[in-house]
N, C-alpha and C positions, 0 to 999 in steps of 0.2 A: 599333442599331435601337431601343433604349431611348430614347434621346435623340430620335430622330426622333417615337416615339409620344409622348412628353411635350410636345414641339413642337406637334403635331397637336392634342393636348387642350387645351393653353393657347391656341391660336388660337381653338379652338372654344368655349372659355369666355369669350374678349374680356378678359380681365384683363391689362393691359399689363406689369405687373410680373412676372406668371408667364410672359408672352411672353418677356421679357428674360432671365429666369433660364433659360428653356428654350432659347433660341437660344443664349445664351453656352455652355452645357453643350453642345450640339450642336455650335458652332463648336470647342471643345476636342476633342471625339471625332473631328472631321473632321480636326483637325490631327493627332492620333495616327495615324489612318489614312493619312495622306498621308506622313507620316514613316515608316511602315512600309513603304510601297509604294516609296519612294525607297531605302530601305536594302536592299531586296529586288532592285531594278532595277540597282543599281551603276553605274559608269561606262560599261559597254558597252551602255547603253540607246539609243543613238542620239544622244545629246546632242553638240552641236557642239563641236569642239575648238579651241582657239586663241582668239586675240583678235576675230576678225570676227564680226559678227552672222551668223546663219545665213541671212539671205536675200542676204547679200554672197558667202558661199562658192560655189566652183564651179570649174571647169576653167581658169578665168583667174587662179588664184593667190590668190582673196580679194578682188580689186579689185571694188569696186562698178561696176554696168553705167550708163552715162550716157546713156541712150535716152529721157530724161525729155521730153516735149513740153509746153512753156508756152503756152497759147493761150486766146483769148477767143471765146465763142460768143454769138451774138446772134440771136434768133428774129425772123425778117422777118416772120412772120404777126401778131406782137404789135403791129407798127408800124401795121397797118392800122386 
């Protein structure tokens, strides 16, 4: 919270050096927060298991679905 306030003050002051320093400090703080969250969540957080990306996993054994339609669209009204 301190980093957020420092960043807000730096932006209000308009000094680019202060803004850079404050955002660097804020980034470091957010990384620490994310690290703590991931440690707390653990492996049972619903993260996908295995080699397949999450969007390809399903009841079909993790095979991607091939229902992609490749088509072109021409707006007839634009030709008038």
